[in-house]
PDB file of N, CA, C and O in Angstrom, chain B, residues numbered from 101:
ATOM      1  N   UNK B 101     -12.946  10.851  -5.947  1.00  0.00           N
ATOM      2  CA  UNK B 101     -12.218  10.533  -6.774  1.00  0.00           C
ATOM      3  C   UNK B 101     -10.834  11.843  -6.798  1.00  0.00           C
ATOM      4  O   UNK B 101     -10.947  13.064  -6.691  1.00  0.00           O
ATOM      5  N   UNK B 102      -9.844  11.172  -6.942  1.00  0.00           N
ATOM      6  CA  UNK B 102      -8.557  12.132  -6.820  1.00  0.00           C
ATOM      7  C   UNK B 102      -8.569  12.788  -8.318  1.00  0.00           C
ATOM      8  O   UNK B 102      -8.866  12.155  -9.331  1.00  0.00           O
ATOM      9  N   UNK B 103      -8.193  14.162  -8.282  1.00  0.00           N
ATOM     10  CA  UNK B 103      -8.099  15.135  -9.400  1.00  0.00           C
ATOM     11  C   UNK B 103      -6.741  15.568  -9.458  1.00  0.00           C
ATOM     12  O   UNK B 103      -5.946  15.776  -8.541  1.00  0.00           O
ATOM     13  N   UNK B 104      -6.612  15.670 -10.715  1.00  0.00           N
ATOM     14  CA  UNK B 104      -4.926  16.463 -11.146  1.00  0.00           C
ATOM     15  C   UNK B 104      -5.176  17.441 -11.953  1.00  0.00           C
ATOM     16  O   UNK B 104      -5.905  17.155 -12.903  1.00  0.00           O
ATOM     17  N   UNK B 105      -4.690  18.825 -11.855  1.00  0.00           N
ATOM     18  CA  UNK B 105      -5.104  19.864 -12.516  1.00  0.00           C
ATOM     19  C   UNK B 105      -3.773  19.833 -13.447  1.00  0.00           C
ATOM     20  O   UNK B 105      -2.733  19.794 -12.789  1.00  0.00           O
ATOM     21  N   UNK B 106      -3.633  19.842 -14.715  1.00  0.00           N
ATOM     22  CA  UNK B 106      -2.464  20.004 -15.622  1.00  0.00           C
ATOM     23  C   UNK B 106      -2.279  21.374 -15.640  1.00  0.00           C
ATOM     24  O   UNK B 106      -3.111  22.235 -15.929  1.00  0.00           O
ATOM     25  N   UNK B 107      -0.819  21.545 -15.222  1.00  0.00           N
ATOM     26  CA  UNK B 107      -0.239  22.952 -15.221  1.00  0.00           C
ATOM     27  C   UNK B 107       0.224  23.455 -16.472  1.00  0.00           C
ATOM     28  O   UNK B 107       0.458  22.621 -17.347  1.00  0.00           O
ATOM     29  N   UNK B 108       0.420  24.796 -16.748  1.00  0.00           N
ATOM     30  CA  UNK B 108       0.864  25.350 -17.930  1.00  0.00           C
ATOM     31  C   UNK B 108       2.328  24.679 -18.637  1.00  0.00           C
ATOM     32  O   UNK B 108       3.264  24.544 -17.848  1.00  0.00           O
ATOM     33  N   UNK B 109       2.425  24.505 -19.239  1.00  0.00           N
ATOM     34  CA  UNK B 109       3.810  24.008 -19.960  1.00  0.00           C
ATOM     35  C   UNK B 109       3.968  22.355 -19.590  1.00  0.00           C
ATOM     36  O   UNK B 109       4.925  21.738 -20.058  1.00  0.00           O
ATOM     37  N   UNK B 110       3.100  21.762 -18.834  1.00  0.00           N
ATOM     38  CA  UNK B 110       3.127  20.726 -18.189  1.00  0.00           C
ATOM     39  C   UNK B 110       3.183  19.527 -19.214  1.00  0.00           C
ATOM     40  O   UNK B 110       2.393  19.766 -20.128  1.00  0.00           O
ATOM     41  N   UNK B 111       3.877  18.242 -19.401  1.00  0.00           N
ATOM     42  CA  UNK B 111       3.625  17.270 -20.157  1.00  0.00           C
ATOM     43  C   UNK B 111       2.296  16.432 -19.473  1.00  0.00           C
ATOM     44  O   UNK B 111       1.897  16.602 -18.321  1.00  0.00           O
ATOM     45  N   UNK B 112       1.803  15.632 -20.320  1.00  0.00           N
ATOM     46  CA  UNK B 112       0.583  14.492 -19.992  1.00  0.00           C
ATOM     47  C   UNK B 112       1.342  13.537 -19.377  1.00  0.00           C
ATOM     48  O   UNK B 112       0.910  13.099 -18.310  1.00  0.00           O
ATOM     49  N   UNK B 113       2.259  13.162 -19.757  1.00  0.00           N
ATOM     50  CA  UNK B 113       3.003  12.152 -18.804  1.00  0.00           C
ATOM     51  C   UNK B 113       3.228  12.372 -17.366  1.00  0.00           C
ATOM     52  O   UNK B 113       2.937  11.560 -16.488  1.00  0.00           O
ATOM     53  N   UNK B 114       3.827  13.661 -17.165  1.00  0.00           N
ATOM     54  CA  UNK B 114       4.187  13.891 -15.566  1.00  0.00           C
ATOM     55  C   UNK B 114       2.523  14.073 -14.874  1.00  0.00           C
ATOM     56  O   UNK B 114       2.355  13.832 -13.679  1.00  0.00           O
ATOM     57  N   UNK B 115       1.607  14.421 -15.568  1.00  0.00           N
ATOM     58  CA  UNK B 115       0.265  14.647 -14.757  1.00  0.00           C
ATOM     59  C   UNK B 115       0.097  13.235 -14.815  1.00  0.00           C
ATOM     60  O   UNK B 115       0.251  12.744 -13.697  1.00  0.00           O
ATOM     61  N   UNK B 116      -0.131  12.494 -15.596  1.00  0.00           N
ATOM     62  CA  UNK B 116      -0.565  11.117 -15.579  1.00  0.00           C
ATOM     63  C   UNK B 116       0.041  10.176 -14.539  1.00  0.00           C
ATOM     64  O   UNK B 116      -0.523   9.179 -14.086  1.00  0.00           O
ATOM     65  N   UNK B 117       1.498  10.702 -14.155  1.00  0.00           N
ATOM     66  CA  UNK B 117       2.177   9.854 -13.050  1.00  0.00           C
ATOM     67  C   UNK B 117       1.554  10.583 -11.644  1.00  0.00           C
ATOM     68  O   UNK B 117       1.322   9.916 -10.636  1.00  0.00           O
ATOM     69  N   UNK B 118       1.363  11.761 -11.707  1.00  0.00           N
ATOM     70  CA  UNK B 118       0.706  12.379 -10.736  1.00  0.00           C
ATOM     71  C   UNK B 118      -0.495  11.673 -10.100  1.00  0.00           C
ATOM     72  O   UNK B 118      -0.690  11.345  -8.930  1.00  0.00           O
ATOM     73  N   UNK B 119      -1.338  11.515 -11.334  1.00  0.00           N
ATOM     74  CA  UNK B 119      -2.697  10.954 -10.993  1.00  0.00           C
ATOM     75  C   UNK B 119      -2.357   9.466 -10.422  1.00  0.00           C
ATOM     76  O   UNK B 119      -2.823   9.160  -9.324  1.00  0.00           O
ATOM     77  N   UNK B 120      -1.604   8.592 -11.097  1.00  0.00           N
ATOM     78  CA  UNK B 120      -1.462   7.563 -10.554  1.00  0.00           C
ATOM     79  C   UNK B 120      -1.099   7.062  -9.414  1.00  0.00           C
ATOM     80  O   UNK B 120      -1.375   5.997  -8.863  1.00  0.00           O
ATOM     81  N   UNK B 121      -0.128   8.385  -8.974  1.00  0.00           N
ATOM     82  CA  UNK B 121       0.457   8.282  -7.302  1.00  0.00           C
ATOM     83  C   UNK B 121      -0.925   8.648  -6.433  1.00  0.00           C
ATOM     84  O   UNK B 121      -1.041   8.006  -5.389  1.00  0.00           O
ATOM     85  N   UNK B 122      -1.953   9.576  -6.732  1.00  0.00           N
ATOM     86  CA  UNK B 122      -2.872   9.819  -5.782  1.00  0.00           C
ATOM     87  C   UNK B 122      -3.755   8.793  -6.089  1.00  0.00           C
ATOM     88  O   UNK B 122      -4.461   8.767  -5.081  1.00  0.00           O
ATOM     89  N   UNK B 123      -4.174   7.918  -6.849  1.00  0.00           N
ATOM     90  CA  UNK B 123      -4.811   6.890  -6.908  1.00  0.00           C
ATOM     91  C   UNK B 123      -4.488   5.962  -5.988  1.00  0.00           C
ATOM     92  O   UNK B 123      -5.136   5.495  -5.052  1.00  0.00           O
ATOM     93  N   UNK B 124      -3.316   5.743  -6.410  1.00  0.00           N
ATOM     94  CA  UNK B 124      -2.586   4.401  -5.500  1.00  0.00           C
ATOM     95  C   UNK B 124      -2.600   5.034  -3.892  1.00  0.00           C
ATOM     96  O   UNK B 124      -3.105   4.200  -3.141  1.00  0.00           O
ATOM     97  N   UNK B 125      -2.224   6.157  -3.244  1.00  0.00           N
ATOM     98  CA  UNK B 125      -2.325   6.401  -1.985  1.00  0.00           C
ATOM     99  C   UNK B 125      -4.067   6.685  -1.621  1.00  0.00           C
ATOM    100  O   UNK B 125      -4.190   6.798  -0.401  1.00  0.00           O
ATOM    101  N   UNK B 126      -4.902   6.771  -2.077  1.00  0.00           N
ATOM    102  CA  UNK B 126      -5.992   6.605  -1.866  1.00  0.00           C
ATOM    103  C   UNK B 126      -6.563   5.419  -1.722  1.00  0.00           C
ATOM    104  O   UNK B 126      -7.627   5.356  -1.106  1.00  0.00           O
ATOM    105  N   UNK B 127      -5.977   4.272  -2.251  1.00  0.00           N
ATOM    106  CA  UNK B 127      -6.197   2.908  -2.218  1.00  0.00           C
ATOM    107  C   UNK B 127      -7.203   2.352  -2.926  1.00  0.00           C
ATOM    108  O   UNK B 127      -7.659   1.239  -2.664  1.00  0.00           O
ATOM    109  N   UNK B 128      -7.725   3.303  -4.136  1.00  0.00           N
ATOM    110  CA  UNK B 128      -8.613   2.751  -5.142  1.00  0.00           C
ATOM    111  C   UNK B 128      -8.338   1.364  -5.930  1.00  0.00           C
ATOM    112  O   UNK B 128      -9.271   0.733  -6.427  1.00  0.00           O
ATOM    113  N   UNK B 129      -7.558   1.114  -5.975  1.00  0.00           N
ATOM    114  CA  UNK B 129      -6.863  -0.133  -6.987  1.00  0.00           C
ATOM    115  C   UNK B 129      -7.093  -1.159  -5.824  1.00  0.00           C
ATOM    116  O   UNK B 129      -7.806  -2.128  -6.085  1.00  0.00           O
ATOM    117  N   UNK B 130      -6.543  -1.039  -4.525  1.00  0.00           N
ATOM    118  CA  UNK B 130      -6.435  -2.239  -3.917  1.00  0.00           C
ATOM    119  C   UNK B 130      -8.094  -2.647  -3.376  1.00  0.00           C
ATOM    120  O   UNK B 130      -8.511  -3.795  -3.223  1.00  0.00           O
ATOM    121  N   UNK B 131      -8.802  -1.491  -3.168  1.00  0.00           N
ATOM    122  CA  UNK B 131     -10.694  -1.556  -3.174  1.00  0.00           C
ATOM    123  C   UNK B 131     -10.666  -2.372  -4.488  1.00  0.00           C
ATOM    124  O   UNK B 131     -10.886  -3.578  -4.372  1.00  0.00           O
ATOM    125  N   UNK B 132     -10.477  -1.981  -5.458  1.00  0.00           N
ATOM    126  CA  UNK B 132     -11.313  -2.607  -6.742  1.00  0.00           C
ATOM    127  C   UNK B 132     -10.741  -4.217  -6.786  1.00  0.00           C
ATOM    128  O   UNK B 132     -11.518  -5.116  -7.110  1.00  0.00           O
ATOM    129  N   UNK B 133      -9.486  -4.473  -6.474  1.00  0.00           N
ATOM    130  CA  UNK B 133      -9.144  -5.837  -6.648  1.00  0.00           C
ATOM    131  C   UNK B 133      -9.769  -6.648  -5.482  1.00  0.00           C
ATOM    132  O   UNK B 133     -10.072  -7.811  -5.748  1.00  0.00           O
ATOM    133  N   UNK B 134     -10.011  -6.173  -4.177  1.00  0.00           N
ATOM    134  CA  UNK B 134     -10.612  -7.094  -3.029  1.00  0.00           C
ATOM    135  C   UNK B 134     -11.846  -7.122  -3.500  1.00  0.00           C
ATOM    136  O   UNK B 134     -12.274  -8.274  -3.443  1.00  0.00           O
ATOM    137  N   UNK B 135     -12.855  -6.141  -4.080  1.00  0.00           N
ATOM    138  CA  UNK B 135     -14.120  -6.251  -4.325  1.00  0.00           C
ATOM    139  C   UNK B 135     -14.450  -7.111  -5.847  1.00  0.00           C
ATOM    140  O   UNK B 135     -15.586  -7.278  -6.290  1.00  0.00           O
ATOM    141  N   UNK B 136     -13.200  -7.587  -6.494  1.00  0.00           N
ATOM    142  CA  UNK B 136     -13.332  -8.020  -7.741  1.00  0.00           C
ATOM    143  C   UNK B 136     -14.031  -9.727  -7.955  1.00  0.00           C
ATOM    144  O   UNK B 136     -14.483 -10.177  -9.008  1.00  0.00           O
ATOM    145  N   UNK B 137     -13.950 -10.381  -6.740  1.00  0.00           N
ATOM    146  CA  UNK B 137     -14.467 -11.522  -6.657  1.00  0.00           C
ATOM    147  C   UNK B 137     -15.141 -11.512  -5.083  1.00  0.00           C
ATOM    148  O   UNK B 137     -14.709 -10.836  -4.150  1.00  0.00           O
ATOM    149  N   UNK B 138     -16.347 -12.468  -5.033  1.00  0.00           N
ATOM    150  CA  UNK B 138     -16.661 -12.668  -3.745  1.00  0.00           C
ATOM    151  C   UNK B 138     -15.930 -13.317  -3.000  1.00  0.00           C
ATOM    152  O   UNK B 138     -15.397 -14.342  -3.424  1.00  0.00           O
ATOM    153  N   UNK B 139     -15.731 -12.881  -1.718  1.00  0.00           N
ATOM    154  CA  UNK B 139     -14.867 -13.898  -0.616  1.00  0.00           C
ATOM    155  C   UNK B 139     -15.733 -14.589   0.496  1.00  0.00           C
ATOM    156  O   UNK B 139     -16.693 -14.014   1.010  1.00  0.00           O
ATOM    157  N   UNK B 140     -15.394 -15.674   0.788  1.00  0.00           N
ATOM    158  CA  UNK B 140     -16.376 -16.322   1.538  1.00  0.00           C
ATOM    159  C   UNK B 140     -15.807 -15.803   2.952  1.00  0.00           C
ATOM    160  O   UNK B 140     -14.660 -15.359   2.900  1.00  0.00           O
ATOM    161  N   UNK B 141     -16.463 -15.794   4.245  1.00  0.00           N
ATOM    162  CA  UNK B 141     -15.969 -15.516   5.425  1.00  0.00           C
ATOM    163  C   UNK B 141     -15.082 -16.141   6.055  1.00  0.00           C
ATOM    164  O   UNK B 141     -14.482 -15.632   7.001  1.00  0.00           O
ATOM    165  N   UNK B 142     -14.828 -17.543   5.555  1.00  0.00           N
ATOM    166  CA  UNK B 142     -13.610 -18.545   5.658  1.00  0.00           C
ATOM    167  C   UNK B 142     -12.147 -17.909   5.272  1.00  0.00           C
ATOM    168  O   UNK B 142     -11.109 -17.985   5.928  1.00  0.00           O
ATOM    169  N   UNK B 143     -12.407 -17.157   3.814  1.00  0.00           N
ATOM    170  CA  UNK B 143     -11.494 -17.114   3.086  1.00  0.00           C
ATOM    171  C   UNK B 143     -10.772 -15.341   3.669  1.00  0.00           C
ATOM    172  O   UNK B 143      -9.612 -14.932   3.605  1.00  0.00           O
ATOM    173  N   UNK B 144     -11.911 -14.718   4.154  1.00  0.00           N
ATOM    174  CA  UNK B 144     -11.659 -13.405   4.430  1.00  0.00           C
ATOM    175  C   UNK B 144     -10.802 -13.671   6.174  1.00  0.00           C
ATOM    176  O   UNK B 144      -9.749 -13.087   6.433  1.00  0.00           O
ATOM    177  N   UNK B 145     -11.292 -14.350   6.897  1.00  0.00           N
ATOM    178  CA  UNK B 145     -10.369 -14.707   7.988  1.00  0.00           C
ATOM    179  C   UNK B 145      -9.095 -15.227   7.784  1.00  0.00           C
ATOM    180  O   UNK B 145      -8.255 -15.022   8.660  1.00  0.00           O
ATOM    181  N   UNK B 146      -8.704 -16.049   6.496  1.00  0.00           N
ATOM    182  CA  UNK B 146      -7.359 -16.789   6.438  1.00  0.00           C
ATOM    183  C   UNK B 146      -6.825 -15.533   5.763  1.00  0.00           C
ATOM    184  O   UNK B 146      -5.641 -15.367   6.057  1.00  0.00           O
ATOM    185  N   UNK B 147      -7.320 -14.578   4.940  1.00  0.00           N
ATOM    186  CA  UNK B 147      -6.415 -13.559   4.596  1.00  0.00           C
ATOM    187  C   UNK B 147      -5.962 -12.544   5.477  1.00  0.00           C
ATOM    188  O   UNK B 147      -4.851 -12.040   5.313  1.00  0.00           O
ATOM    189  N   UNK B 148      -6.980 -12.077   6.715  1.00  0.00           N
ATOM    190  CA  UNK B 148      -6.630 -11.359   7.683  1.00  0.00           C
ATOM    191  C   UNK B 148      -5.543 -11.955   8.447  1.00  0.00           C
ATOM    192  O   UNK B 148      -4.547 -11.278   8.702  1.00  0.00           O
ATOM    193  N   UNK B 149      -5.654 -13.271   8.869  1.00  0.00           N
ATOM    194  CA  UNK B 149      -4.673 -13.891   9.854  1.00  0.00           C
ATOM    195  C   UNK B 149      -3.287 -14.148   8.882  1.00  0.00           C
ATOM    196  O   UNK B 149      -2.222 -14.298   9.482  1.00  0.00           O
ATOM    197  N   UNK B 150      -3.289 -14.194   7.591  1.00  0.00           N
ATOM    198  CA  UNK B 150      -1.971 -13.994   6.800  1.00  0.00           C
ATOM    199  C   UNK B 150      -1.639 -12.615   6.884  1.00  0.00           C
ATOM    200  O   UNK B 150      -0.424 -12.417   6.907  1.00  0.00           O
ATOM    201  N   UNK B 151      -2.418 -11.516   6.942  1.00  0.00           N
ATOM    202  CA  UNK B 151      -1.698 -10.172   6.841  1.00  0.00           C
ATOM    203  C   UNK B 151      -1.224  -9.826   8.216  1.00  0.00           C
ATOM    204  O   UNK B 151      -0.365  -8.963   8.400  1.00  0.00           O
ATOM    205  N   UNK B 152      -1.895 -10.632   9.363  1.00  0.00           N
ATOM    206  CA  UNK B 152      -1.736 -10.306  10.658  1.00  0.00           C
ATOM    207  C   UNK B 152      -0.135 -10.951  10.907  1.00  0.00           C
ATOM    208  O   UNK B 152       0.678 -10.170  11.400  1.00  0.00           O
ATOM    209  N   UNK B 153       0.286 -12.230  10.605  1.00  0.00           N
ATOM    210  CA  UNK B 153       1.207 -12.671  10.265  1.00  0.00           C
ATOM    211  C   UNK B 153       2.529 -11.789   9.885  1.00  0.00           C
ATOM    212  O   UNK B 153       3.648 -11.679  10.386  1.00  0.00           O
ATOM    213  N   UNK B 154       2.009 -11.339   9.005  1.00  0.00           N
ATOM    214  CA  UNK B 154       3.330 -10.863   7.688  1.00  0.00           C
ATOM    215  C   UNK B 154       3.415  -9.399   8.555  1.00  0.00           C
ATOM    216  O   UNK B 154       4.434  -8.718   8.444  1.00  0.00           O
ATOM    217  N   UNK B 155       2.581  -9.067   9.200  1.00  0.00           N
ATOM    218  CA  UNK B 155       3.071  -7.758   9.689  1.00  0.00           C
ATOM    219  C   UNK B 155       3.804  -7.992  10.948  1.00  0.00           C
ATOM    220  O   UNK B 155       4.913  -7.490  11.128  1.00  0.00           O
ATOM    221  N   UNK B 156       3.160  -8.817  11.920  1.00  0.00           N
ATOM    222  CA  UNK B 156       4.108  -9.207  12.959  1.00  0.00           C
ATOM    223  C   UNK B 156       5.659  -9.664  12.523  1.00  0.00           C
ATOM    224  O   UNK B 156       6.640  -9.209  13.112  1.00  0.00           O
ATOM    225  N   UNK B 157       5.743 -10.444  11.620  1.00  0.00           N
ATOM    226  CA  UNK B 157       7.045 -10.432  11.034  1.00  0.00           C
ATOM    227  C   UNK B 157       7.738  -9.309  10.878  1.00  0.00           C
ATOM    228  O   UNK B 157       8.715  -9.081  11.591  1.00  0.00           O
ATOM    229  N   UNK B 158       7.339  -8.486   9.955  1.00  0.00           N
ATOM    230  CA  UNK B 158       7.740  -7.304   9.770  1.00  0.00           C
ATOM    231  C   UNK B 158       8.181  -6.183  10.898  1.00  0.00           C
ATOM    232  O   UNK B 158       9.024  -5.295  10.764  1.00  0.00           O
ATOM    233  N   UNK B 159       7.405  -6.468  11.992  1.00  0.00           N
ATOM    234  CA  UNK B 159       7.608  -5.504  12.899  1.00  0.00           C
ATOM    235  C   UNK B 159       8.841  -5.878  13.686  1.00  0.00           C
ATOM    236  O   UNK B 159       9.699  -5.105  14.110  1.00  0.00           O
ATOM    237  N   UNK B 160       8.773  -7.602  13.852  1.00  0.00           N
ATOM    238  CA  UNK B 160      10.204  -8.325  14.822  1.00  0.00           C
ATOM    239  C   UNK B 160      11.379  -8.054  13.997  1.00  0.00           C
ATOM    240  O   UNK B 160      12.451  -7.725  14.505  1.00  0.00           O
ATOM    241  N   UNK B 161      11.178  -8.204  12.517  1.00  0.00           N
ATOM    242  CA  UNK B 161      12.608  -7.717  11.940  1.00  0.00           C
ATOM    243  C   UNK B 161      13.168  -6.471  12.075  1.00  0.00           C
ATOM    244  O   UNK B 161      14.384  -6.321  11.950  1.00  0.00           O
ATOM    245  N   UNK B 162      12.293  -5.395  12.359  1.00  0.00           N
ATOM    246  CA  UNK B 162      12.486  -3.908  12.364  1.00  0.00           C
ATOM    247  C   UNK B 162      13.309  -3.512  13.546  1.00  0.00           C
ATOM    248  O   UNK B 162      14.358  -2.876  13.652  1.00  0.00           O
ATOM    249  N   UNK B 163      12.280  -4.249  14.642  1.00  0.00           N
ATOM    250  CA  UNK B 163      13.285  -4.098  16.035  1.00  0.00           C
ATOM    251  C   UNK B 163      14.335  -5.038  15.975  1.00  0.00           C
ATOM    252  O   UNK B 163      15.366  -4.640  16.516  1.00  0.00           O
ATOM    253  N   UNK B 164      14.383  -6.144  15.489  1.00  0.00           N
ATOM    254  CA  UNK B 164      16.066  -6.441  15.791  1.00  0.00           C
ATOM    255  C   UNK B 164      16.824  -5.680  14.926  1.00  0.00           C
ATOM    256  O   UNK B 164      17.949  -5.395  15.336  1.00  0.00           O
ATOM    257  N   UNK B 165      16.492  -5.262  13.801  1.00  0.00           N
ATOM    258  CA  UNK B 165      17.601  -4.641  12.974  1.00  0.00           C
ATOM    259  C   UNK B 165      17.788  -3.351  13.563  1.00  0.00           C
ATOM    260  O   UNK B 165      18.907  -2.913  13.295  1.00  0.00           O
ATOM    261  N   UNK B 166      16.962  -2.436  14.408  1.00  0.00           N
ATOM    262  CA  UNK B 166      17.092  -1.343  15.041  1.00  0.00           C
ATOM    263  C   UNK B 166      17.946  -1.760  16.114  1.00  0.00           C
ATOM    264  O   UNK B 166      18.818  -0.930  16.369  1.00  0.00           O
ATOM    265  N   UNK B 167      17.961  -2.822  16.838  1.00  0.00           N
ATOM    266  CA  UNK B 167      18.730  -3.054  18.055  1.00  0.00           C
ATOM    267  C   UNK B 167      20.095  -3.356  17.798  1.00  0.00           C
ATOM    268  O   UNK B 167      21.009  -3.074  18.573  1.00  0.00           O
ATOM    269  N   UNK B 168      20.241  -3.991  16.593  1.00  0.00           N
ATOM    270  CA  UNK B 168      21.747  -4.467  16.289  1.00  0.00           C
ATOM    271  C   UNK B 168      22.453  -2.968  15.643  1.00  0.00           C
ATOM    272  O   UNK B 168      23.659  -2.737  15.736  1.00  0.00           O
ATOM    273  N   UNK B 169      21.529  -2.082  15.024  1.00  0.00           N
ATOM    274  CA  UNK B 169      22.152  -0.776  14.807  1.00  0.00           C
ATOM    275  C   UNK B 169      22.589  -0.102  15.847  1.00  0.00           C
ATOM    276  O   UNK B 169      23.620   0.571  15.822  1.00  0.00           O
ATOM    277  N   UNK B 170      21.835  -0.233  16.847  1.00  0.00           N
ATOM    278  CA  UNK B 170      21.617   1.045  17.773  1.00  0.00           C
ATOM    279  C   UNK B 170      22.972   1.003  18.360  1.00  0.00           C
ATOM    280  O   UNK B 170      23.382   2.088  18.771  1.00  0.00           O
ATOM    281  N   UNK B 171      23.775  -0.044  18.492  1.00  0.00           N
ATOM    282  CA  UNK B 171      24.826  -0.541  19.093  1.00  0.00           C
ATOM    283  C   UNK B 171      26.189   0.453  18.504  1.00  0.00           C
ATOM    284  O   UNK B 171      27.147   0.899  19.135  1.00  0.00           O
ATOM    285  N   UNK B 172      25.907   0.555  17.354  1.00  0.00           N
ATOM    286  CA  UNK B 172      26.899   1.236  16.401  1.00  0.00           C
ATOM    287  C   UNK B 172      26.984   2.846  16.774  1.00  0.00           C
ATOM    288  O   UNK B 172      28.040   3.430  16.534  1.00  0.00           O
ATOM    289  N   UNK B 173      26.250   3.321  17.161  1.00  0.00           N
ATOM    290  CA  UNK B 173      25.966   4.732  17.364  1.00  0.00           C
ATOM    291  C   UNK B 173      26.917   5.080  18.774  1.00  0.00           C
ATOM    292  O   UNK B 173      26.923   6.215  19.250  1.00  0.00           O
TER     293      UNK B 173
END
């Protein structure tokens, strides 16, 4: 569990913001959301397949963007 020490003369809002950032980086909320409902094996395969396609599209876009901008240098 992420911990945040409240510094001297530090507002609680800034410490809460740091805590939220650490919790998000630790992946606690995504894990909670993932385990909120039971997921059948078929649903799990479908979700992983969709994530794989999304990642592949993102990498292709980044490669094409880098290739088009490499000629500018």
